[in-house]
C-alpha positions in Angstrom: 53.0 29.0 78.5 54.3 31.5 81.0 55.7 30.2 84.4 55.0 32.1 87.5 58.0 32.5 89.9 57.2 35.0 92.5 54.0 36.4 94.4 53.8 39.7 95.9 52.9 39.7 99.8 49.3 38.9 100.4 48.5 37.6 96.8 46.9 34.2 96.4 49.9 32.0 95.6 48.6 28.3 96.2 45.3 26.4 96.4 44.5 22.8 97.4 41.5 20.6 97.6 40.5 18.5 100.7 38.5 15.5 99.5 36.1 13.1 101.3 36.5 10.8 98.5 40.1 11.5 96.7 39.7 8.9 93.9 36.1 10.3 92.9 37.3 13.9 93.4 40.5 13.4 90.9 38.3 11.9 88.5 35.8 14.8 88.5 38.5 17.4 88.0 40.5 15.5 85.7 37.4 15.2 83.6 36.7 19.2 83.8 40.1 20.4 83.5 42.4 17.7 82.2 44.6 17.6 85.2 47.0 14.8 86.0 48.0 13.9 89.6 51.5 12.9 91.0 52.3 10.1 93.3 51.1 10.4 97.1 53.4 12.3 99.2 53.4 12.7 102.9 49.6 12.0 104.3 48.6 10.9 100.9 49.0 14.6 99.4 49.4 14.9 95.8 50.1 17.7 93.3 47.7 18.4 90.3 49.3 19.2 87.0 48.1 20.8 83.9 50.3 20.3 80.8 53.0 19.1 83.3 53.2 22.2 85.3 51.9 22.2 89.0 48.4 23.8 89.2 47.7 23.0 93.1 47.6 20.3 95.6 45.1 17.2 96.6 44.9 15.9 100.1 42.2 14.2 102.3 39.7 15.8 104.9 41.3 14.8 108.1 38.7 12.0 109.6 36.9 12.7 112.7 36.7 16.4 112.7 33.3 17.0 111.1 34.9 18.8 108.1 33.4 18.9 104.7 35.3 18.9 101.3 36.6 22.2 100.4 38.9 24.4 98.2 41.6 26.4 100.3 43.1 29.5 99.3 46.8 30.3 100.5 48.5 33.8 100.3 52.1 34.4 100.0 53.8 35.5 103.4 57.5 36.5 103.5 57.5 35.8 107.3 55.0 33.2 108.3 55.6 33.8 112.1 54.9 37.4 111.8 51.7 36.8 109.9 50.6 34.4 112.7 51.2 37.1 115.2 49.1 39.8 113.3 46.4 37.2 112.4 45.8 36.9 116.4 46.2 40.7 117.1 43.6 41.5 114.2 41.0 39.0 115.5 41.3 36.0 113.7 42.5 32.8 115.0 45.5 30.3 114.0 44.3 26.9 113.5 47.8 25.4 113.1 51.2 26.4 112.3 53.1 27.8 111.3 54.7 24.4 110.0 57.6 23.4 108.2 56.8 21.6 104.8 60.3 19.8 104.4 62.7 22.1 102.7 60.2 23.9 100.6 58.9 26.3 103.1 56.5 27.1 105.9 52.8 27.4 106.2 50.0 28.1 108.6 46.1 27.9 108.4 43.8 30.2 110.0 40.3 32.0 110.3 40.3 35.5 109.3 38.2 38.2 111.6 35.1 37.3 109.4 35.0 33.5 109.5 36.7 32.6 106.5 39.4 29.9 106.6 42.7 31.0 104.8 46.1 29.7 104.6 49.5 31.5 104.2 52.5 30.1 102.4 56.2 31.0 102.9 58.1 29.4 100.0 61.8 28.7 100.6 62.1 27.8 96.6 58.8 28.1 94.8 56.7 31.0 96.1 53.4 29.2 94.7 51.8 27.8 91.8 53.8 28.0 88.6 51.1 27.9 86.2 48.5 30.5 86.2 46.0 32.2 83.9 46.0 29.3 81.5 43.3 26.7 80.8 42.8 24.5 83.9 45.0 26.8 86.4 43.7 29.6 88.8 42.7 33.0 87.2 41.3 34.5 90.2 40.2 34.3 93.9 37.3 36.1 95.6 36.8 36.4 99.4 33.0 35.8 100.1 32.7 38.0 103.3 29.8 38.9 105.4 31.2 42.2 106.3 33.3 43.1 102.9 34.6 46.2 104.9 35.8 44.3 107.9 37.2 41.9 105.6 39.2 44.4 103.6 40.5 45.9 106.9 41.9 42.6 108.3 43.8 42.0 105.3 45.1 45.4 104.8 46.1 45.1 108.6 48.1 41.9 107.6 49.9 43.2 104.6 49.5 47.1 104.9 47.8 47.3 101.4 44.8 47.2 99.3 43.6 43.9 97.9 46.6 42.4 95.9 46.4 41.3 92.6 44.0 38.5 92.0 42.3 38.9 95.4 38.9 40.1 95.3 36.3 40.7 98.0 32.4 40.5 97.9 29.4 39.7 100.0 28.7 36.4 100.8 25.6 35.1 99.2 22.5 34.1 101.4 22.8 30.7 102.8 26.6 30.4 102.2 29.2 30.5 105.0 32.2 33.1 104.4 34.9 31.6 102.4 37.6 31.9 99.8 36.6 30.7 96.2 39.2 30.0 93.6 38.5 30.3 89.8 39.8 28.1 87.2 40.2 29.4 83.4 38.3 27.4 81.0 37.8 27.7 77.3 34.1 28.0 77.4 32.0 28.5 80.5 28.6 27.3 79.5 30.3 23.9 78.2 32.4 23.7 81.4 29.3 24.1 83.4 27.7 21.3 81.4 30.4 19.1 81.9 30.4 19.7 85.7 26.8 18.9 86.1 27.3 15.6 84.0 30.0 14.6 86.4 27.7 15.2 89.2 28.2 19.0 90.1 25.8 21.6 90.2 26.1 24.9 88.9 25.2 27.4 91.9 25.5 30.8 90.2 26.2 32.4 86.6 27.4 35.9 86.0 29.2 38.4 84.0 26.8 37.4 80.9 27.8 33.5 81.0 31.6 34.1 81.3 31.8 33.3 84.8 30.0 30.6 87.0 30.4 29.3 90.3 30.0 25.5 90.7 29.5 22.9 93.6 31.3 19.7 92.9 29.4 16.4 93.6 30.7 16.6 97.6 29.6 20.3 98.1 32.8 22.3 97.7 32.6 25.8 95.8 34.8 26.7 93.1 34.5 29.0 90.0 35.2 28.9 86.5 35.9 32.0 83.9 36.8 32.4 80.4 39.7 34.7 79.1 36.8 37.3 78.1 36.1 38.1 81.9 39.6 39.1 82.5 41.9 42.3 81.3 45.5 42.0 80.0 46.8 41.9 83.3 44.7 39.0 84.5 42.4 40.9 86.6 38.6 41.1 86.1 
């Protein structure tokens, strides 16, 4: 089981889930992916693990702000302060940060120029999730953008590059707000879709001849599942 130690600038490097019902959400994702959860850290934040390796974080939606449960995608940043400045210069909005995360690193959260929320992580020790492209771990991320060209220009301006490994852009489906969608690897997409629906979720879209699906969890948060046949040898589609 390979461990991911480093991330290129601009690559998705971390995901976390903000829950309205933390206990119920942990049960749903444990049932679907086999995750276990560590003891709560500051503000009740927990690490999600697959086979003992970290695959993401679980927190709680801040009360009283009208926010809904969601998955957040974080991009690797070598200099969080510089990224924050470029976000604003390129038409985005910094929501908070950069803030320290103890000795582990610094992070900020922003809304990009097309209206999608996105985080940035500058790791001091670990640069991100250590387990990827394995069952129950992330295997790709899509930005659903109302204007894919504008979105591409925004992130190219941030990082001076074409879309990084694991970072894809597509048009946002009708009736859905711009957002990042994280995909998790499963052994069999139809079986995972059935399991999600039995646990209270809903399949929103099936693609790639059934090898990929987008699911809404019981609280409305979007995420995707893919099987290994939808990826090439380097983990891209």
